[in-house]
N, C-alpha and C positions, 0 to 999 in steps of 0.2 A: 350474763353479759358476754358478747363475743370478744375474743382476744384481739387486740390491735395487730395489724399486719406490720411486721418489722421490715424496714427498708434500709438497704445499703446504698449510699449515695456515692457515685464514682465520677469525679471530675478532676482534670489536671490543675485547674485554677482553684485555689483554696477559697478565694472569695466567692466564686460562683457556687462551689460546693456548699458553703455556708448558707447562701441565699436559697439554694434548692432544698437544703435540709430544713430551713425555716418554713418554706412553702409546704413541705411534707407535714411538718408538725402542726400546721394550721388546718389540715384536712382531717375531720373526724374518722376514726378507725385506722389511722396510720401513725406510726412512730418511727423515728430514726434510730437504727441499731448502731450504725457507724458510718464514717466517711473514709474514702480512699482517694488517693491522688495520682496513682499510677496503676498499670496493669498488674505488676507484681504485688503491690499492696492490696489490690482488689482480690486477687486470688488467695493471698494470705488471710484476709478477712473472711473470705468464704470458707476456708479450711478450718479456721479457729472459732468463728462465731457459732452460737446456736443457729441453726439454719434460718437465714432471713427469708421472708416470703416473697420479696421483690427487690430487684436491683434497678436503680436508675443509672444507666450506663452512658457515659460520654464515649465518643468514638476516637477523638484525637487525644491520645495519651502519650506521655513522653517516651515510654519504652515499648509500646505496641499499640494496636488498635482495639477499640471496644469489641468489634466483631471477633477478633482473635481471642479476647478474654472469654467471650461467650462460648466459642469453640472449646477452649481449654476447660471451662466450667463443665461442659457436657462430658468431655473426656474423663474428668475426675468424678463423674457421677452426680454432680450438682444439678438438680432439675428446677432450681429456683427460677421464677418468672423474671423477664427482663423487659423494661421499657427503655428504648434508646432516647437520650436527651442530648442532642448534639447539633453542631453547626453543619455537619455533613449532609448535603442534600442531593448528591449525585445519585442517579438511578441505580448504579452498580452497588453502592453501599446499602441503599434501601432494599434492593433485591436480596442481597446477602443477609441482611437482618431478617427478612421474611423467611428465607430458607433455613435459618438457624433457630426459628421459633420465637423471635422477638414479637411480643404481643402488640405493642404500640410504638410509635415513632414520633417524637416531638422535636421540631426544628427550632434551634435558637435563632434569634432571641424570642422569648415568649414572656407573657405576663403570668401572674399567679393563676388567673382563670384558665389558661391553657393547660397547665399542669394539673390543676384541680379536676378538670374535665377528664383527663386521662386516668387519674387515680380513681375517680368515682366510677368510670366505666370498668376499670379493672376490678374494683370492689364488687360491682354487680356481677361480673363474670365469676369471681370467686364464690359468691353466694349461690349462683346457679350450679357450679360444679360441685360444691360441698354438699349439695342435696343428694348426690349419689344416685344409685338405681339405674334403670334403663331410660334412654331418652327417645321420645317421639320426634318426628321430623320437625315439628314446631319448636321443640326445645333445642334441637341441634341448630336450627336457623338462628335462634336467639343467642346461643353460645358463640357462633361464628360472627353474627351481626354485632355483638358487643365488642369485637376487635376493631371495628371500623368507626369512622366518624359519624355513622348513621345513628348511634345511640342518642336518644333525646337529651341525655345529660351532657353530651360532649359539645354543645353549641353555646356560645356566648349569647347574652341577652340581645334580642333583636334579630336573631338568625333562625330560620326555619329548617328543620331536618328535611322536609319535603322539597324545598327549593334546592337545598344542597344536594339531595339525591338526583334532582333533575340535571344539575350541572355535572354531577359525577357520571351519570349515564351518557351524557353528551361527550365527555372526555374519553370514556372507556370505549365508546363506539367509533371514535375518530381514528383515522389511519396515521395521523401525525398531530403536532401541536396546533392548538387553536387560540385565536385572540378572543378578547372579551366580546367584540362585535360578532364574531362567528358563533360564539356560544349563545349570544342573544338571538341571533337569527335562527338557530336550531331549536331553541327552547321557548321562544316567545317572551323572554324576560327583557327588561330594559338593559342597555349596555352597562349602566351604572350598577344595577343589581348583579348582573353577571360578573362584573369586575370585583364587587365586594365578596362574593362567594368564592371566586377563584383565589383571591388573596387569603381567605380563610383556609381553603384546602391546601394552599401552598404553605401557610404558616404551620399547619399540622403535619406536613410531610407527605400528604396524600397526592398532591400535585406538584410538578416540577416546573419552574419558571425558566424560560430562555428568552433571549433578546434577538429580534430580527432587525438588522440594520438596512435601511433603504438608502437612496441617493442623498437625501437631505432630511433634516429634522430629527426629532427624537426617535429612538428605536422602539419598535412595536413589541409589547409584552405578549408572549405566547406560552401556553400552558399545555402540559401533557400529564395524563394520569400516571403517577409515579410507579404504581404497582401493576401496570398493565403489561409490562414486559416480562 
């Protein structure tokens, strides 16, 4: 039987940390090793605990940022994997997370299904990497693909990976933010379907939402691929 993946849950809000820990405990193959509520406590836990396999890292901590904690972890020699679980959705933070090796990025608020999808995708990545040996291109593509929302396990019921990839390609090829109607025009989807998938990508941190205000009426929602920059 494979050993469960130990998870350190880091969040400044003790209530949110407990909820996230409860979510982790519900996913087969994972168990909570500890919780931390500040950057300093997270680093102490990392230094003192038997090495956890994964950290769920909030960005907004009372004494530093989650990205700064990841940087310090690496400086101290901790190569533990990290999933950001945070309300931070600005492109600069997402980009910094990518550059420091964060594997997934989940934007608050989210339901259990959102975190479960990220954990399942991570578990699949671990299984692939634990196989060792040399990787053919197909396996390399699988490893890198498991880091994105393109994994079949990463989609809630009623959502198609193929349709999500269609929307993703439209966003990535655009020179600037697009509205749901513009996505619909480029992909052949209905506006309602385009809007549904844009919201999904925005919830998972892969697309960033901005508002365009006109002369009157409600602001237009526009989306850009968060990791395109």
